[in-house]
All heavy atoms as an XYZ file, in Angstrom:
902
protein
N     -13.451    -11.907     10.350
C     -13.158    -10.562     10.144
C     -12.109    -10.450      9.094
O     -11.176    -11.165      9.214
C     -12.801     -9.809     11.508
C     -13.944     -9.759     12.397
C     -14.977     -8.763     12.047
O     -14.787     -7.973     10.989
N     -16.073     -8.652     12.835
N     -12.207     -9.419      8.374
C     -11.148     -9.053      7.314
C     -10.118     -8.234      7.961
O     -10.412     -7.373      8.718
C     -11.804     -8.354      6.092
C     -10.756     -7.866      5.124
C     -12.843     -9.246      5.337
N      -8.914     -8.615      7.590
C      -7.772     -7.754      8.137
C      -6.762     -7.497      7.011
O      -6.571     -8.404      6.117
C      -6.969     -8.503      9.267
C      -7.671     -8.463     10.545
C      -6.728     -9.033     11.611
O      -6.158    -10.042     11.464
N      -6.658     -8.223     12.775
N      -6.223     -6.308      6.930
C      -5.123     -5.911      6.059
C      -3.872     -5.793      6.940
O      -3.925     -4.972      7.915
C      -5.347     -4.796      5.280
C      -6.131     -4.998      3.865
C      -7.372     -5.724      3.971
C      -6.239     -3.591      3.214
N      -2.823     -6.522      6.719
C      -1.614     -6.467      7.437
C      -0.414     -6.026      6.472
O      -0.041     -6.799      5.547
C      -1.373     -7.735      8.137
C      -0.113     -7.617      9.029
C      -2.626     -8.112      9.092
N       0.153     -4.884      6.953
C       1.289     -4.427      6.116
C       2.614     -4.952      6.820
O       2.647     -5.121      8.007
C       1.446     -2.843      6.064
C       0.126     -2.267      5.432
C      -0.648     -1.494      6.369
O      -0.643     -1.820      7.561
O      -1.330     -0.504      5.903
N       3.628     -4.929      5.948
C       5.005     -5.294      6.558
C       6.030     -4.684      5.563
O       5.655     -4.304      4.362
C       5.172     -6.779      6.646
O       4.998     -7.429      5.386
N       7.242     -4.620      6.078
C       8.245     -4.136      5.100
C       8.798     -2.707      5.364
O       9.772     -2.324      4.742
N       8.251     -1.905      6.265
C       8.735     -0.613      6.618
C       9.900     -0.658      7.386
O      10.425     -1.658      7.752
N      10.569      0.543      7.510
C      11.821      0.574      8.298
C      12.484      1.903      7.928
O      12.075      2.845      7.384
N      13.843      1.867      8.285
C      14.699      2.954      8.235
C      15.585      2.767      6.949
O      16.287      1.624      6.984
C      15.511      3.242      9.444
C      16.613      4.297      9.406
C      15.957      5.686      9.185
C      17.467      4.257     10.676
N      15.808      3.607      6.040
C      16.677      3.479      5.019
C      17.263      4.823      4.640
O      16.731      5.944      4.895
C      15.830      2.973      3.730
C      14.715      3.945      3.347
C      16.640      2.596      2.606
N      18.551      4.753      4.121
C      19.214      5.931      3.681
C      18.679      6.498      2.309
O      17.998      5.758      1.542
C      20.703      5.604      3.580
C      21.483      5.542      4.840
C      22.933      5.499      4.677
O      23.432      5.069      3.745
N      23.617      6.051      5.572
N      18.833      7.762      2.269
C      18.377      8.372      0.909
C      19.054      7.792     -0.221
O      20.133      7.426     -0.136
C      18.628      9.940      1.028
N      18.136      7.436     -1.204
C      18.695      6.764     -2.466
C      18.414      5.244     -2.352
O      18.567      4.600     -3.355
N      18.048      4.825     -1.204
C      17.858      3.315     -1.026
C      16.549      2.916     -1.424
O      15.691      3.737     -1.984
N      16.300      1.571     -1.158
C      15.048      1.029     -1.593
C      14.312      0.277     -0.459
O      14.999     -0.249      0.499
C      15.186     -0.031     -2.703
O      15.738      0.656     -3.803
N      13.007      0.200     -0.547
C      12.329     -0.632      0.407
C      11.154     -1.248     -0.408
O      10.670     -0.689     -1.276
C      11.775      0.009      1.499
C      12.593      0.454      2.722
C      11.677      1.428      3.715
C      13.029     -0.771      3.423
N      10.618     -2.504      0.114
C       9.460     -3.074     -0.482
C       8.479     -3.303      0.600
O       8.825     -3.954      1.667
C       9.789     -4.293     -1.311
C       8.606     -4.906     -2.013
C       8.923     -6.184     -2.767
N       8.997     -7.319     -2.040
C       9.061     -8.555     -2.453
N       8.977     -8.797     -3.756
N       9.192     -9.511     -1.602
N       7.289     -2.805      0.429
C       6.204     -2.962      1.351
C       5.268     -4.001      0.812
O       4.960     -4.075     -0.357
C       5.417     -1.632      1.597
C       6.298     -0.490      2.079
C       5.267      0.761      2.281
C       7.034     -0.699      3.304
N       4.664     -4.815      1.776
C       3.680     -5.736      1.222
C       2.452     -5.630      2.182
O       2.475     -5.132      3.301
C       4.133     -7.130      1.410
O       4.520     -7.580      2.641
N       1.300     -5.998      1.680
C       0.073     -5.848      2.512
C      -0.734     -7.229      2.037
O      -1.109     -7.403      0.817
C      -0.624     -4.712      2.021
S      -2.330     -4.554      2.834
N      -1.157     -7.961      2.976
C      -1.848     -9.085      2.821
C      -3.253     -9.022      3.386
O      -3.357     -8.662      4.743
C      -1.127    -10.327      3.466
N      -4.275     -9.352      2.610
C      -5.580     -9.345      3.262
C      -6.051    -10.751      3.590
O      -5.752    -11.790      2.933
C      -6.598     -8.909      2.085
N      -6.651    -10.823      4.764
C      -7.106    -12.224      5.262
C      -8.439    -12.140      5.690
O      -9.068    -11.066      5.995
C      -6.135    -12.627      6.393
O      -6.277    -11.698      7.547
N      -9.087    -13.307      5.816
C     -10.545    -13.331      6.194
C     -11.210    -14.073      5.124
O     -10.689    -14.692      4.199
N     -12.523    -14.059      5.193
C     -13.402    -14.607      4.108
C     -13.610    -13.603      2.949
O     -14.412    -12.770      3.043
C     -14.747    -15.163      4.640
C     -14.459    -16.153      5.798
C     -15.594    -15.694      3.541
C     -15.751    -16.527      6.512
N     -12.699    -13.747      1.950
C     -12.559    -12.723      0.862
C     -13.178    -13.302     -0.352
O     -12.597    -14.353     -0.774
C     -11.179    -12.157      0.752
C     -10.702    -11.544      2.081
C     -11.149    -11.206     -0.480
C      -9.295    -11.169      2.117
N     -14.156    -12.703     -0.832
C     -14.766    -13.202     -2.104
C     -14.233    -12.612     -3.351
O     -14.412    -13.210     -4.486
C     -16.338    -13.074     -2.045
C     -16.985    -13.660     -0.835
C     -18.479    -13.498     -0.864
C     -16.684    -15.127     -0.630
N     -13.644    -11.471     -3.263
C     -13.149    -10.728     -4.379
C     -12.589     -9.438     -3.967
O     -13.125     -8.710     -3.065
N     -11.563     -8.928     -4.595
C     -10.899     -7.680     -4.339
C     -10.965     -6.791     -5.658
O     -10.443     -7.279     -6.632
C      -9.523     -7.859     -3.786
C      -9.505     -8.833     -2.457
C      -8.865     -6.435     -3.441
C      -8.011     -8.984     -1.955
N     -11.412     -5.493     -5.392
C     -11.399     -4.599     -6.556
C     -10.046     -3.892     -6.506
O      -9.051     -4.543     -6.593
C     -12.567     -3.641     -6.437
C     -13.891     -4.410     -6.470
O     -13.905     -5.522     -7.186
N     -14.878     -3.813     -6.013
N     -10.088     -2.633     -6.318
C      -8.872     -1.884     -6.203
C      -8.097     -2.068     -4.948
O      -8.583     -2.377     -3.806
C      -9.124     -0.310     -6.361
N      -6.748     -2.108     -5.151
C      -5.785     -2.110     -3.911
C      -4.898     -0.918     -4.094
O      -4.427     -0.535     -5.167
C      -4.954     -3.379     -3.855
C      -5.974     -4.638     -3.857
S      -4.951     -6.205     -3.535
C      -4.793     -6.226     -1.761
N      -4.736     -0.235     -2.870
C      -4.006      1.101     -3.041
C      -3.018      1.259     -1.879
O      -3.224      0.587     -0.830
C      -5.063      2.105     -3.006
C      -6.105      2.054     -4.113
C      -7.241      3.084     -3.987
O      -7.446      3.620     -2.892
O      -7.962      3.330     -4.907
N      -2.099      2.176     -2.030
C      -1.215      2.536     -1.051
C      -1.392      3.969     -0.851
O      -1.353      4.762     -1.757
C       0.251      2.194     -1.444
C       0.542      0.766     -1.276
C       0.646     -0.169     -2.167
C       0.976      0.088     -0.019
N       0.934     -1.386     -1.711
C       1.155     -1.299     -0.283
C       1.092      0.527      1.377
C       1.685     -2.228      0.564
C       1.496     -0.479      2.218
C       1.709     -1.854      1.953
N      -1.416      4.372      0.416
C      -1.484      5.728      0.828
C      -0.355      6.071      1.830
O       0.236      5.118      2.419
C      -2.878      6.074      1.586
C      -4.065      6.094      0.732
C      -4.665      4.950      0.280
C      -4.583      7.403      0.432
C      -5.780      4.996     -0.530
C      -5.853      7.454     -0.430
C      -6.388      6.204     -0.800
O      -7.482      6.220     -1.632
N      -0.081      7.320      1.947
C       0.899      7.694      3.031
C       0.496      8.997      3.732
O      -0.172      9.826      3.169
C       2.296      7.793      2.423
C       2.515      8.907      1.431
C       3.892      8.898      0.799
N       4.127     10.138     -0.114
C       5.169     10.117     -0.808
N       6.061      9.157     -0.765
N       5.333     11.033     -1.672
N       0.957      9.062      4.920
C       0.735     10.243      5.652
C       1.888     10.709      6.450
O       2.401      9.987      7.415
C      -0.406      9.990      6.603
C      -0.898     11.320      7.341
C      -2.231     11.139      8.027
O      -2.719     10.029      8.319
N      -2.907     12.274      8.333
N       2.472     11.854      6.090
C       3.625     12.427      6.721
C       3.055     13.222      7.878
O       1.983     13.787      7.976
C       4.414     13.271      5.738
N       4.004     13.562      8.909
C       3.637     14.251      9.981
C       3.058     15.651      9.655
O       3.783     16.401      8.873
C       4.849     14.405     10.874
C       5.621     13.233     10.482
C       5.394     12.945      9.039
N       1.977     16.058     10.118
C       1.409     17.299      9.779
C       0.730     17.434      8.509
O       0.343     18.548      8.131
N       0.711     16.358      7.713
C       0.094     16.502      6.407
C      -1.088     15.548      6.293
O      -1.263     14.569      7.052
C       1.094     16.142      5.237
C       2.297     17.090      5.207
C       3.164     16.830      4.158
C       4.216     17.737      3.969
N       5.187     17.583      2.738
N      -1.872     15.707      5.254
C      -3.089     14.949      5.052
C      -2.564     13.477      4.281
O      -1.493     13.440      3.770
C      -4.069     15.605      4.089
C      -4.840     16.743      4.688
C      -5.909     17.182      3.871
O      -5.774     17.191      2.666
N      -6.902     17.568      4.508
N      -3.404     12.529      4.577
C      -3.128     11.248      3.912
C      -3.283     11.454      2.428
O      -4.220     12.053      1.907
C      -4.099     10.255      4.500
C      -3.735      8.773      3.971
C      -4.553      7.754      4.749
N      -4.295      7.812      6.252
C      -4.950      6.832      7.018
N      -5.689      5.907      6.519
N      -4.640      6.953      8.323
N      -2.280     10.957      1.704
C      -2.353     11.020      0.189
C      -2.213      9.730     -0.509
O      -1.589      8.806      0.051
C      -1.228     11.993     -0.285
C       0.168     11.519     -0.057
C       1.216     12.418     -0.626
O       0.981     13.275     -1.450
O       2.384     12.142     -0.375
N      -2.933      9.566     -1.577
C      -2.758      8.347     -2.495
C      -1.459      8.344     -3.185
O      -1.043      9.314     -3.772
C      -3.832      8.271     -3.448
C      -3.892      7.146     -4.448
C      -4.123      5.932     -3.739
C      -5.007      7.479     -5.490
N      -0.674      7.214     -2.918
C       0.544      7.078     -3.531
C       0.449      6.274     -4.879
O       0.945      6.635     -5.892
C       1.463      6.272     -2.600
C       2.796      5.996     -3.281
C       1.706      7.034     -1.402
N      -0.269      5.151     -4.829
C      -0.431      4.229     -6.052
C      -1.622      3.457     -5.767
O      -2.005      3.029     -4.744
C       0.830      3.443     -6.204
N      -2.126      2.987     -7.047
C      -3.339      2.094     -7.000
C      -3.219      1.147     -8.176
O      -2.501      1.332     -9.148
C      -4.581      2.892     -7.141
O      -4.619      3.551     -8.321
N      -3.892     -0.038     -7.867
C      -3.844     -1.082     -8.923
C      -5.304     -1.723     -8.953
O      -5.797     -2.066     -7.942
C      -2.735     -2.059     -8.709
C      -2.718     -3.150     -9.897
C      -2.847     -2.701     -7.327
C      -1.397     -3.904     -9.856
N      -5.779     -1.909    -10.108
C      -7.117     -2.518    -10.233
C      -6.986     -4.096    -10.283
O      -5.856     -4.532    -10.323
C      -7.845     -2.108    -11.589
O      -7.098     -2.551    -12.675
C      -7.854     -0.571    -11.661
N      -8.093     -4.689    -10.225
C      -8.056     -6.207    -10.163
C      -7.490     -6.667    -11.525
O      -7.007     -7.818    -11.659
C      -9.415     -6.754    -10.042
O     -10.456     -6.254    -11.072
N      -7.559     -5.910    -12.593
C      -6.998     -6.213    -13.938
C      -5.670     -5.826    -14.096
O      -5.008     -6.130    -15.057
N      -5.091     -5.114    -13.131
C      -3.613     -4.792    -13.179
C      -3.318     -3.386    -13.616
O      -2.137     -3.063    -13.794
N      -4.368     -2.651    -13.913
C      -4.122     -1.265    -14.297
C      -3.579     -0.452    -13.235
O      -4.201     -0.510    -12.059
C      -5.353     -0.593    -14.961
C      -5.061      0.743    -15.515
C      -6.379      1.228    -16.334
N      -7.465      1.504    -15.429
C      -8.633      0.707    -15.474
N      -8.745     -0.305    -16.190
N      -9.534      1.094    -14.632
N      -2.579      0.268    -13.374
C      -1.987      1.064    -12.303
C      -1.924      2.589    -12.496
O      -2.187      3.073    -13.580
C      -0.409      0.702    -12.131
O       0.253      0.996    -13.270
C      -0.269     -0.773    -11.849
N      -1.898      3.320    -11.290
C      -1.889      4.774    -11.355
C      -0.965      5.225    -10.197
O      -0.967      4.542     -9.105
C      -3.343      5.271    -11.138
C      -3.372      6.716    -11.302
O      -2.959      7.337    -12.311
N      -4.057      7.487    -10.312
N      -0.234      6.277    -10.428
C       0.707      6.746     -9.530
C       0.628      8.115     -9.224
O       0.216      9.071    -10.149
C       2.127      6.459     -9.928
C       2.510      4.999    -10.109
C       2.319      4.336    -11.300
C       2.970      4.392     -9.024
C       2.617      2.991    -11.364
C       3.265      2.881     -9.110
C       3.081      2.250    -10.455
O       3.367      1.004    -10.530
N       0.851      8.654     -8.064
C       1.061     10.025     -7.750
C       2.341     10.538     -8.482
O       3.186      9.890     -8.754
C       1.191     10.244     -6.259
N       2.194     11.800     -8.985
C       3.302     12.349     -9.786
C       4.604     12.382     -8.995
O       5.669     12.145     -9.541
C       2.942     13.836    -10.118
C       1.875     13.992    -11.080
O       1.625     12.951    -11.834
O       1.298     15.043    -11.375
N       4.563     12.462     -7.575
C       5.752     12.587     -6.892
C       6.465     11.282     -6.903
O       7.759     11.184     -6.447
C       5.364     13.010     -5.476
O       4.562     12.115     -4.892
N       5.881     10.064     -7.364
C       6.540      8.819     -7.122
C       6.670      8.141     -8.480
O       7.297      6.988     -8.522
C       5.723      7.782     -6.099
C       5.621      8.533     -4.778
C       4.507      7.301     -6.683
N       6.142      8.694     -9.486
C       6.248      8.101    -10.807
C       7.667      7.847    -11.136
O       8.471      8.745    -10.984
C       5.535      8.885    -11.855
C       4.033      8.858    -11.810
C       3.420      9.740    -13.027
C       1.999      9.592    -12.958
N       1.211     10.572    -13.861
N       7.909      6.644    -11.691
C       9.224      6.357    -12.150
C      10.116      5.755    -11.081
O      11.201      5.191    -11.206
N       9.707      5.956     -9.815
C      10.524      5.394     -8.594
C       9.782      4.193     -7.848
O      10.418      3.331     -7.352
C      10.694      6.509     -7.544
C      11.403      7.705     -8.164
C      11.878      8.755     -7.073
N      10.678      9.302     -6.342
C      10.439      9.180     -5.122
N      11.270      8.584     -4.306
N       9.371      9.842     -4.608
N       8.432      4.236     -7.881
C       7.655      3.307     -7.153
C       6.879      2.362     -8.090
O       6.486      2.944     -9.177
C       6.553      3.856     -6.291
C       7.206      4.600     -5.009
C       8.527      5.021     -4.932
C       6.297      5.008     -4.018
C       8.978      5.579     -3.779
C       6.827      5.772     -2.878
C       8.086      5.996     -2.822
N       6.788      1.095     -7.822
C       6.031      0.154     -8.648
C       5.138     -0.588     -7.671
O       5.541     -1.293     -6.779
C       7.064     -0.747     -9.391
O       7.947     -0.029    -10.123
C       6.158     -1.642    -10.218
N       3.838     -0.565     -8.159
C       2.842     -1.332     -7.398
C       2.443     -2.553     -8.096
O       2.498     -2.569     -9.418
C       1.543     -0.439     -7.018
C       0.510     -1.178     -6.120
C       0.802     -0.093     -8.403
C      -0.585     -0.332     -5.796
N       2.251     -3.684     -7.363
C       1.898     -4.907     -8.020
C       0.934     -5.720     -7.112
O       0.819     -5.301     -5.879
C       3.151     -5.765     -8.409
O       3.939     -6.129     -7.228
N       0.312     -6.767     -7.579
C      -0.587     -7.471     -6.812
C      -0.498     -8.982     -7.071
O      -0.243     -9.275     -8.296
C      -1.986     -6.958     -6.709
C      -2.625     -7.018     -8.208
C      -3.992     -6.264     -8.078
N      -4.995     -7.058     -7.367
C      -6.288     -6.539     -7.131
N      -6.550     -5.184     -7.480
N      -7.166     -7.219     -6.443
N      -0.798     -9.694     -6.144
C      -0.973    -11.228     -6.453
C      -2.347    -11.574     -6.003
O      -2.616    -11.650     -4.728
C       0.111    -11.939     -5.531
C       0.035    -13.479     -5.858
O      -0.828    -14.059     -6.245
O       1.175    -14.117     -5.624
N      -3.200    -11.750     -6.947
C      -4.609    -11.941     -6.662
C      -4.768    -13.400     -6.050
O      -5.775    -13.469     -5.187
C      -5.339    -12.028     -7.926
C      -5.518    -10.470     -8.594
O      -5.489     -9.576     -7.817
N      -5.457    -10.488     -9.897
N      -4.007    -14.297     -6.205
C      -4.111    -15.579     -5.582
C      -3.819    -15.530     -4.144
O      -4.436    -16.293     -3.374
C      -3.229    -16.655     -6.327
N      -2.957    -14.629     -3.805
C      -2.598    -14.487     -2.378
C      -3.229    -13.293     -1.657
O      -2.890    -12.991     -0.521
C      -1.053    -14.317     -2.314
C      -0.307    -15.605     -2.686
C       1.151    -15.367     -2.520
C       1.948    -16.718     -2.926
N       3.420    -16.591     -2.882
N      -4.083    -12.545     -2.396
C      -4.680    -11.360     -1.818
C      -3.773    -10.333     -1.306
O      -3.874     -9.894     -0.147
C      -5.812    -11.702     -0.816
C      -6.954    -12.513     -1.327
O      -7.287    -12.368     -2.548
N      -7.499    -13.382     -0.505
N      -2.721    -10.149     -1.991
C      -1.550     -9.324     -1.571
C      -1.221     -8.167     -2.599
O      -1.456     -8.431     -3.770
C      -0.256    -10.286     -1.489
O      -0.505    -11.192     -0.337
C       0.976     -9.409     -0.987
N      -0.910     -7.118     -1.985
C      -0.407     -6.020     -2.873
C       0.939     -5.559     -2.294
O       1.237     -5.602     -1.021
C      -1.410     -4.845     -2.828
C      -1.672     -4.224     -1.374
C      -1.053     -3.709     -3.752
N       1.823     -5.282     -3.367
C       3.172     -4.909     -2.994
C       3.488     -3.470     -3.550
O       2.874     -3.074     -4.531
C       4.139     -5.857     -3.610
C       4.000     -7.369     -3.273
C       4.904     -8.197     -4.185
C       4.241     -7.637     -1.849
N       4.429     -2.825     -3.025
C       4.954     -1.511     -3.611
C       6.365     -1.566     -3.403
O       6.935     -1.712     -2.372
C       4.234     -0.410     -3.037
C       4.645      0.838     -3.810
C       4.466     -0.151     -1.600
C       3.809      2.043     -3.629
N       7.090     -1.514     -4.526
C       8.552     -1.494     -4.551
C       8.977      0.027     -4.627
O       8.412      0.685     -5.606
C       9.162     -2.221     -5.741
C      10.666     -2.089     -5.929
C      11.452     -2.758     -4.735
O      10.980     -3.897     -4.317
N      12.488     -2.061     -4.348
N       9.637      0.485     -3.690
C      10.070      1.862     -3.689
C      11.532      2.142     -3.746
O      12.274      1.613     -3.032
C       9.637      2.524     -2.288
C       8.033      2.293     -2.008
S       7.460      3.083     -0.523
C       8.447      2.187      0.803
N      11.971      2.717     -4.937
C      13.337      3.047     -5.114
C      13.673      4.469     -5.124
O      12.854      5.298     -5.110
C      13.637      2.463     -6.563
C      13.434      0.896     -6.681
O      13.637      0.213     -5.652
N      13.052      0.528     -7.883
N      14.903      4.767     -5.015
C      15.393      6.149     -4.973
C      14.708      6.977     -4.009
O      14.197      8.049     -4.344
C      15.260      6.683     -6.454
N      14.596      6.301     -2.882
C      13.820      7.021     -1.717
C      14.558      8.375     -1.315
O      15.768      8.511     -1.242
C      13.714      6.096     -0.533
C      12.722      5.005     -0.754
C      12.901      3.873      0.220
C      11.156      5.497     -0.693
N      13.709      9.262     -1.040
C      14.193     10.649     -0.639
C      13.511     10.966      0.714
O      12.534     10.306      1.160
N      14.075     12.037      1.366
C      13.562     12.506      2.687
C      12.086     12.692      2.635
O      11.324     12.489      3.608
C      14.328     13.737      3.147
C      15.864     13.560      3.269
C      16.435     14.887      3.787
C      16.173     12.470      4.234
N      11.554     13.188      1.432
C      10.140     13.474      1.448
C       9.204     12.243      1.331
O       8.081     12.465      1.362
C      10.024     14.379      0.155
C      10.223     13.606     -1.237
C      11.587     13.459     -1.686
O      12.493     13.780     -0.882
O      11.688     13.004     -2.789
N       9.896     11.088      1.249
C       9.084      9.882      1.186
C       8.839      9.362      2.665
O       8.048      8.440      2.828
C       9.743      8.812      0.447
C       9.826      9.057     -1.030
O       8.861      9.647     -1.600
O      10.984      9.050     -1.643
N       9.334     10.057      3.642
C       9.279      9.693      5.007
C       7.677      9.883      5.439
O       7.127     10.880      5.293
C      10.076     10.438      6.004
O      11.467     10.036      5.785
C       9.794     10.143      7.465
N       7.032      8.771      5.890
C       5.698      8.731      6.138
C       5.356      7.419      6.773
O       6.022      6.433      6.711
C       4.885      9.089      4.927
N       4.053      7.376      7.244
C       3.375      6.131      7.531
C       2.654      5.729      6.311
O       1.867      6.518      5.808
C       2.480      6.249      8.777
C       1.740      4.847      8.967
C       3.185      6.707     10.019
N       2.892      4.544      5.874
C       2.244      3.991      4.637
C       1.142      2.974      5.064
O       1.343      2.089      5.797
C       3.313      3.232      3.763
C       4.181      4.258      3.014
C       5.176      5.006      3.793
C       4.064      4.432      1.675
C       5.979      5.862      3.038
C       4.942      5.381      1.045
C       5.855      6.097      1.741
O       6.584      7.022      1.125
N      -0.003      3.245      4.316
C      -1.192      2.338      4.678
C      -1.769      1.801      3.359
O      -1.727      2.369      2.255
C      -2.391      3.302      5.102
C      -2.069      4.050      6.400
C      -1.494      5.339      6.389
C      -2.379      3.487      7.629
C      -1.284      6.032      7.623
C      -2.154      4.203      8.850
C      -1.622      5.375      8.771
O      -1.443      6.055      9.941
N      -2.078      0.516      3.500
C      -2.707     -0.104      2.363
C      -4.274     -0.116      2.543
O      -4.727     -0.028      3.687
C      -2.241     -1.571      2.073
S      -2.786     -2.693      3.267
N      -4.924     -0.083      1.453
C      -6.286      0.105      1.410
C      -6.756     -0.914      0.255
O      -6.312     -0.986     -0.793
C      -6.701      1.427      1.088
C      -8.261      1.501      0.798
C      -9.098      1.821      1.921
C      -8.818      1.535     -0.411
C     -10.426      1.950      1.635
C     -10.125      1.617     -0.650
C     -11.002      1.887      0.395
O     -12.354      1.962      0.121
N      -7.814     -1.701      0.645
C      -8.587     -2.538     -0.450
C      -9.998     -2.367     -0.353
O     -10.623     -2.323      0.758
C      -8.092     -3.990     -0.099
N     -10.554     -2.405     -1.495
C     -12.033     -2.380     -1.680
C     -12.390     -3.901     -1.979
O     -11.894     -4.359     -3.022
C     -12.548     -1.527     -2.791
C     -14.097     -1.514     -2.859
C     -14.422     -0.623     -4.012
O     -14.313     -0.925     -5.204
O     -15.015      0.513     -3.847
N     -13.128     -4.481     -1.184
C     -13.224     -5.901     -1.281
C     -14.734     -6.403     -0.862
O     -15.266     -5.698     -0.086
C     -12.181     -6.778     -0.685
C     -12.047     -6.621      0.908
C     -12.885     -7.551      1.580
C     -10.633     -6.738      1.257
N     -15.000     -7.620     -1.386
C     -16.367     -8.119     -0.923
C     -15.927     -9.324     -0.081
O     -15.197    -10.291     -0.418
C     -17.150     -8.753     -2.239
O     -17.373     -7.695     -3.067
C     -18.334     -9.414     -1.847
N     -16.483     -9.324      1.158
C     -16.105    -10.329      2.194
C     -17.465    -11.151      2.458
O     -18.580    -10.614      2.347
C     -15.491     -9.703      3.384
O     -16.483     -9.140      4.080
N     -17.101    -12.358      2.950
C     -18.241    -13.142      3.403
C     -18.639    -12.941      4.834
O     -19.824    -13.323      5.218
N     -17.736    -12.394      5.607
C     -17.971    -11.931      6.947
C     -17.050    -10.979      7.451
O     -15.867    -11.122      7.520
C     -17.768    -13.289      7.768
O     -17.865    -12.994      9.174
N     -17.611     -9.714      7.648
C     -19.094     -9.500      7.451
C     -19.327     -9.397      5.920
O     -18.572     -9.049      5.175
C     -19.124     -8.049      7.976
C     -17.714     -7.462      7.903
C     -16.809     -8.661      8.118
N     -20.609     -9.629      5.611
C     -20.983     -9.792      4.189
C     -21.078     -8.434      3.563
O     -21.588     -7.410      4.118
C     -22.487    -10.370      4.087
C     -22.965    -10.415      2.705
C     -23.891     -9.570      2.213
C     -22.482    -11.257      1.665
N     -24.005     -9.832      0.901
C     -23.306    -10.912      0.545
C     -21.744    -12.475      1.667
C     -23.112    -11.650     -0.555
C     -21.522    -13.147      0.418
C     -22.400    -12.740     -0.672
N     -20.579     -8.378      2.355
C     -20.727     -7.173      1.547
C     -19.417     -6.558      0.974
O     -18.334     -6.987      1.364
N     -19.655     -5.452      0.283
C     -18.566     -4.800     -0.285
C     -18.219     -3.482      0.471
O     -19.148     -2.728      0.751
C     -18.797     -4.371     -1.825
C     -17.958     -3.441     -2.531
C     -16.643     -4.111     -2.907
C     -18.514     -2.950     -3.781
N     -16.975     -3.362      0.903
C     -16.543     -2.194      1.592
C     -15.036     -1.962      1.517
O     -14.402     -2.941      1.065
C     -17.162     -2.190      3.061
C     -16.621     -3.404      3.724
C     -16.685     -3.143      5.375
N     -15.553     -2.220      5.816
C     -15.257     -2.092      7.096
N     -16.019     -2.715      7.951
N     -14.215     -1.354      7.335
N     -14.639     -0.914      1.948
C     -13.199     -0.610      2.047
C     -12.536     -0.960      3.355
O     -13.208     -0.802      4.446
N     -11.371     -1.517      3.317
C     -10.568     -1.712      4.523
C      -9.231     -1.097      4.444
O      -8.622     -1.023      3.362
C     -10.444     -3.299      4.702
C     -11.738     -4.031      4.939
C     -12.458     -4.403      3.853
C     -12.146     -4.391      6.181
C     -13.666     -5.117      4.067
C     -13.194     -5.030      6.393
C     -14.016     -5.452      5.407
O     -15.281     -6.073      5.615
N      -8.733     -0.776      5.647
C      -7.429     -0.163      5.734
C      -6.566     -1.143      6.632
O      -7.091     -1.709      7.623
C      -7.601      1.239      6.628
C      -8.145      2.276      5.799
C      -9.576      2.649      5.849
C      -7.496      3.118      4.942
N      -9.763      3.724      5.009
C      -8.447      4.085      4.362
C      -6.177      3.287      4.538
C      -8.150      5.050      3.590
C      -5.938      4.344      3.584
C      -6.889      5.203      3.112
N      -5.238     -1.088      6.268
C      -4.301     -1.633      7.150
C      -3.927     -0.728      8.312
O      -4.386      0.378      8.331
N      -3.080     -1.225      9.183
C      -2.680     -0.523     10.382
C      -1.634      0.581     10.151
O      -1.328      1.291     10.999
C      -2.358     -1.463     11.591
C      -0.831     -1.920     11.568
C      -0.573     -2.984     10.510
O      -1.503     -3.446      9.670
N       0.674     -3.453     10.230
N      -0.932      0.459      9.074
C       0.175      1.320      8.769
C       1.483      0.729      9.071
O       1.648      0.114     10.112
N       2.517      1.183      8.286
C       3.878      0.837      8.617
C       4.727      2.071      8.310
O       4.527      2.795      7.358
C       4.233     -0.404      7.685
O       5.677     -0.836      8.041
C       4.315     -0.031      6.224
N       5.642      2.304      9.207
C       6.505      3.487      9.192
C       7.541      3.369      8.220
O       8.387      2.215      8.193
C       7.135      3.823     10.526
C       8.029      5.087     10.578
C       7.243      6.360     10.345
O       6.292      6.471     10.931
N       7.821      7.238      9.436
N       7.854      4.317      7.354
C       9.001      4.361      6.478
C       9.723      5.631      6.831
O       9.257      6.738      6.761
C       8.595      4.357      5.005
C       9.787      4.648      4.098
C       7.932      3.053      4.607
N      10.993      5.542      7.094
C      11.821      6.693      7.527
C      12.916      6.672      6.478
O      13.752      5.628      6.575
C      12.283      6.692      9.060
O      11.040      6.614      9.798
C      12.954      7.861      9.256
N      13.213      7.801      5.966
C      14.436      7.960      5.002
C      15.308      8.900      5.681
O      14.919     10.066      6.008
C      13.923      8.380      3.567
C      15.180      8.513      2.714
C      12.920      7.434      3.037
N      16.587      8.584      5.867
C      17.542      9.473      6.525
C      18.608      9.879      5.456
O      18.791      9.314      4.465
C      18.270      8.642      7.634
O      18.907      7.541      7.134
N      19.117     11.034      5.854
C      20.103     11.624      4.991
C      21.547     11.082      5.138
O      21.810     10.424      6.201
C      20.150     13.136      5.097
O      20.425     13.469      6.485
């Protein structure tokens, strides 16, 4: 079975930094896009950043210039470096990957379990 496991969340003061990582495991034949989403209390889940297999990135306007997404294709891992964190960045962060797996066979999207990021004043 394919699993995406996030790590790196926690409590940080406003203006601080955190780095989240997400590792995909299982029989993985190839990964297309890898993305980070977040969901704050009472709000819809929103796309924060994405990166293609070729390394092309895209960011939500609210995080441009502060967050950097990267990936290690050899390790099936996606990272997001978050700098200059503000109270508005408090949310549960989820990684998502569209990938082809050998078990179960086929191309589909997978979600991680989420990791809490809390920014305090």
